[in-house]
ROBA-649050 format. One record per residue (C-alpha): residue number from 1; residue in one letter; x, y, z. Coordinates in nm, 4 decimals, decimal comma. Each point is the difference from the previous one (the first is absolute). Layout:
{NUM "A" {X Y Z}},
...
REM end
This chain:
{1 "M" {40,1610 9,2128 26,9466}},
{2 "T" {0,1168 -0,2685 -0,2737}},
{3 "T" {0,3722 -0,0637 -0,1001}},
{4 "P" {0,0895 0,1544 -0,3112}},
{5 "A" {0,1103 -0,3832 -0,1289}},
{6 "N" {-0,3799 -0,1584 0,0889}},
{7 "L" {-0,1395 0,3413 -0,2096}},
{8 "T" {0,1972 -0,0263 -0,2883}},
{9 "A" {-0,0548 -0,3805 -0,0599}},
{10 "V" {-0,3689 0,0660 0,0369}},
{11 "H" {0,0004 0,2975 -0,2320}},
{12 "Y" {0,1845 -0,1972 -0,2463}},
{13 "L" {-0,2269 -0,2784 0,0233}},
{14 "G" {-0,2539 0,2507 -0,0291}},
{15 "A" {0,1644 0,1759 -0,2976}},
{16 "A" {0,0649 -0,3449 -0,1783}},
{17 "I" {-0,3918 -0,0878 0,0724}},
{18 "V" {-0,1232 0,3177 -0,1562}},
{19 "V" {0,2665 -0,0310 -0,3110}},
{20 "L" {-0,1315 -0,3343 -0,0513}},
{21 "I" {-0,3454 0,0983 0,0078}},
{22 "I" {0,1151 0,2733 -0,2388}},
{23 "L" {0,1901 -0,2239 -0,2644}},
{24 "L" {-0,3365 -0,2882 0,0431}},
{25 "A" {-0,2008 0,2958 -0,1111}},
{26 "I" {0,2151 0,1606 -0,2778}},
{27 "S" {0,0828 -0,3719 -0,0927}},
{28 "C" {-0,4414 -0,0548 -0,0279}},
{29 "W" {0,0014 0,3278 -0,1312}},
{30 "W" {0,1855 -0,1205 -0,2534}},
{31 "G" {-0,1361 -0,3253 -0,0937}},
{32 "Y" {-0,3626 0,1645 -0,0267}},
{33 "R" {0,1493 0,2388 -0,2424}},
{34 "E" {0,2117 -0,3163 -0,2027}},
{35 "F" {-0,3481 -0,2079 0,0142}},
{36 "E" {-0,1927 0,3063 -0,1373}},
{37 "R" {0,2429 0,1004 -0,2778}},
{38 "G" {0,0207 -0,4139 -0,0641}},
{39 "H" {-0,3786 -0,0063 -0,0011}},
{40 "S" {-0,0244 0,3084 -0,2004}},
{41 "A" {0,2451 -0,1077 -0,2887}},
{42 "R" {-0,1937 -0,3665 -0,0380}},
{43 "A" {-0,3559 0,2278 -0,0178}},
{44 "A" {0,1944 0,1706 -0,2928}},
{45 "E" {0,1139 -0,3120 -0,1697}},
{46 "V" {-0,3311 -0,1723 0,1100}},
{47 "S" {-0,1528 0,3046 -0,1858}},
{48 "M" {0,2434 0,0143 -0,2735}},
{49 "L" {-0,0830 -0,3829 -0,0525}},
{50 "R" {-0,3573 0,0403 0,0373}},
{51 "T" {0,0543 0,3016 -0,3107}},
{52 "G" {0,1514 -0,2463 -0,1929}},
{53 "L" {-0,2036 -0,2510 0,0433}},
{54 "S" {-0,3015 0,2241 -0,1131}},
{55 "R" {0,2015 0,1145 -0,3370}},
{56 "A" {0,0588 -0,3551 -0,0738}},
{57 "S" {-0,3489 -0,0889 0,0200}},
{58 "Q" {-0,0746 0,3295 -0,2026}},
{59 "N" {0,2549 -0,1520 -0,2265}},
{60 "I" {-0,1476 -0,3303 -0,0250}},
{61 "V" {-0,3327 0,1477 -0,0718}},
{62 "D" {0,1702 0,2110 -0,2841}},
{63 "L" {0,1568 -0,2563 -0,1479}},
{64 "K" {-0,3260 -0,2341 0,0058}},
{65 "H" {-0,1503 0,2707 -0,2063}},
{66 "Q" {0,2705 0,0249 -0,2645}},
{67 "S" {0,0121 -0,3793 -0,0269}},
{68 "E" {-0,3710 0,0044 -0,0821}},
{69 "G" {0,0577 0,2811 -0,2963}},
{70 "L" {0,2958 -0,1759 -0,0976}},
{71 "K" {-0,2081 -0,3049 -0,0368}},
{72 "A" {-0,2837 0,2020 -0,1513}},
{73 "Q" {0,3021 0,1251 -0,3169}},
{74 "L" {0,1242 -0,3404 -0,0369}},
{75 "Q" {-0,3948 -0,1517 -0,0297}},
{76 "L" {-0,0369 0,3001 -0,2386}},
{77 "S" {0,2975 -0,0676 -0,1656}},
{78 "R" {-0,0791 -0,3310 -0,0349}},
{79 "N" {-0,2983 0,0872 -0,1429}},
{80 "N" {0,1407 0,2324 -0,2807}},
{81 "A" {0,2281 -0,2785 -0,1006}},
{82 "A" {-0,2520 -0,2415 -0,0387}},
{83 "Q" {-0,2013 0,1952 -0,1932}},
{84 "A" {0,3071 0,1172 -0,2303}},
{85 "L" {0,0969 -0,3306 -0,0647}},
{86 "E" {-0,3494 -0,1029 -0,0872}},
{87 "Q" {0,0288 0,3304 -0,2689}},
{88 "Q" {0,3079 -0,1330 -0,1458}},
{89 "Q" {-0,0869 -0,3375 -0,0273}},
{90 "L" {-0,2969 0,1204 -0,1645}},
{91 "N" {0,2305 0,2449 -0,2354}},
{92 "H" {0,1971 -0,3609 -0,0539}},
{93 "E" {-0,3144 -0,1481 -0,1112}},
{94 "Q" {-0,0755 0,2804 -0,1911}},
{95 "E" {0,3497 0,0398 -0,1937}},
{96 "L" {0,0443 -0,3242 -0,0386}},
{97 "Q" {-0,3458 -0,0595 -0,1655}},
{98 "A" {0,1288 0,3045 -0,2552}},
{99 "L" {0,3408 -0,1595 -0,0553}},
{100 "R" {-0,1989 -0,3497 -0,0995}},
{101 "E" {-0,2367 0,1877 -0,2229}},
{102 "R" {0,3095 0,2244 -0,1650}},
{103 "L" {0,2249 -0,3288 -0,0339}},
{104 "N" {-0,2772 -0,2134 -0,1291}},
{105 "P" {-0,0172 0,1229 -0,3755}},
{106 "L" {0,0089 -0,3651 -0,1432}},
{107 "S" {-0,2470 -0,2089 -0,0035}},
{108 "E" {0,0410 -0,4308 0,0042}},
{109 "R" {-0,1429 0,0374 -0,3238}},
{110 "D" {0,2927 0,2444 -0,1467}},
{111 "I" {0,2555 -0,2361 0,2023}},
{112 "S" {-0,1088 -0,3045 -0,1861}},
{113 "T" {0,0057 0,1895 -0,2966}},
{114 "I" {0,3371 0,1131 0,0076}},
{115 "Q" {0,0921 -0,3658 0,0966}},
{116 "R" {-0,1778 -0,0707 -0,3219}},
{117 "M" {0,2614 0,1723 -0,2137}},
{118 "A" {0,2767 -0,0679 0,1546}},
{119 "E" {-0,0837 -0,3928 -0,0485}},
{120 "K" {-0,0919 0,1061 -0,3859}},
{121 "L" {0,3597 0,2025 -0,0120}},
{122 "N" {0,1427 -0,2859 0,1271}},
{123 "L" {-0,1426 -0,2319 -0,2986}},
{124 "A" {0,0361 0,2686 -0,2361}},
{125 "A" {0,4068 0,0137 0,0831}},
{126 "N" {0,0124 -0,3487 -0,0229}},
{127 "A" {-0,1603 0,0224 -0,3631}},
{128 "L" {0,2575 0,3149 -0,0646}},
{129 "H" {0,3025 -0,2427 0,0410}},
{130 "A" {-0,1303 -0,2792 -0,1846}},
{131 "T" {-0,0374 0,3140 -0,2947}},
{132 "G" {0,3751 0,0994 0,0205}},
{133 "S" {-0,1146 0,3602 0,1297}},
{134 "F" {0,2212 -0,0254 0,3102}},
{135 "K" {0,0172 0,3368 0,1591}},
{136 "Q" {-0,3698 -0,0163 -0,0063}},
{137 "S" {-0,0171 -0,2899 0,1566}},
{138 "R" {0,2182 0,1219 0,2649}},
{139 "E" {-0,2278 0,2951 0,0835}},
{140 "A" {-0,2972 -0,1900 -0,0018}},
{141 "K" {0,1750 -0,2408 0,2478}},
{142 "N" {0,0861 0,3056 0,2313}},
{143 "L" {-0,3367 0,1544 -0,0547}},
{144 "A" {-0,1398 -0,3130 0,0940}},
{145 "S" {0,1828 -0,0707 0,3081}},
{146 "S" {-0,0302 0,3877 0,1543}},
{147 "G" {-0,3931 -0,1062 -0,0602}},
{148 "F" {0,0150 -0,2887 0,1946}},
{149 "R" {0,2166 0,2046 0,2785}},
{150 "I" {-0,2779 0,2587 -0,0222}},
{151 "V" {-0,2904 -0,2229 0,0731}},
{152 "D" {0,2086 -0,1650 0,2663}},
{153 "D" {0,0420 0,3656 0,1562}},
{154 "L" {-0,3669 0,0945 -0,0170}},
{155 "N" {-0,1152 -0,3479 0,1588}},
{156 "R" {0,2562 0,0420 0,3109}},
{157 "A" {-0,0978 0,3608 0,0370}},
{158 "R" {-0,3770 -0,0842 -0,0022}},
{159 "A" {0,0336 -0,2998 0,2163}},
{160 "T" {0,1611 0,2269 0,2243}},
{161 "Q" {-0,2319 0,2666 -0,0033}},
{162 "E" {-0,2762 -0,2487 0,0566}},
{163 "A" {0,2011 -0,1299 0,3032}},
{164 "A" {0,0335 0,3830 0,1503}},
REM end
């Protein structure tokens, strides 16, 4: 038989080798499990990213449809605004024409008649002053001044109306 010291060393050496094999097996198993866990986590992340990408793509398509709808609404609004502007201009022209017809009660002949009357009153005022009717002369002068002012106002209004 062999000595107990040699057997224990061989036993210790064999036990150490068995322990090393067990530790190696445990570390391999643990490494594989971590690899699988990491791989599954990466797969979950990739899956989540793919889902996010598909949602983003769908959102882009939805936004394109909304954009097209909004463009159509904008064009419709522009068309409506253009029609409203045309109608407003037409109404403005009609109102302006009605205003011209309403504010043009005096013809050119009527204005010249008023001017001649004012000139005659001015001459009459001088004659009344010469005869000594000072009060009537002053009234005639005032009436002549008013007539000239009215003629000027009417001529200015006619020029403004024609310019409009």
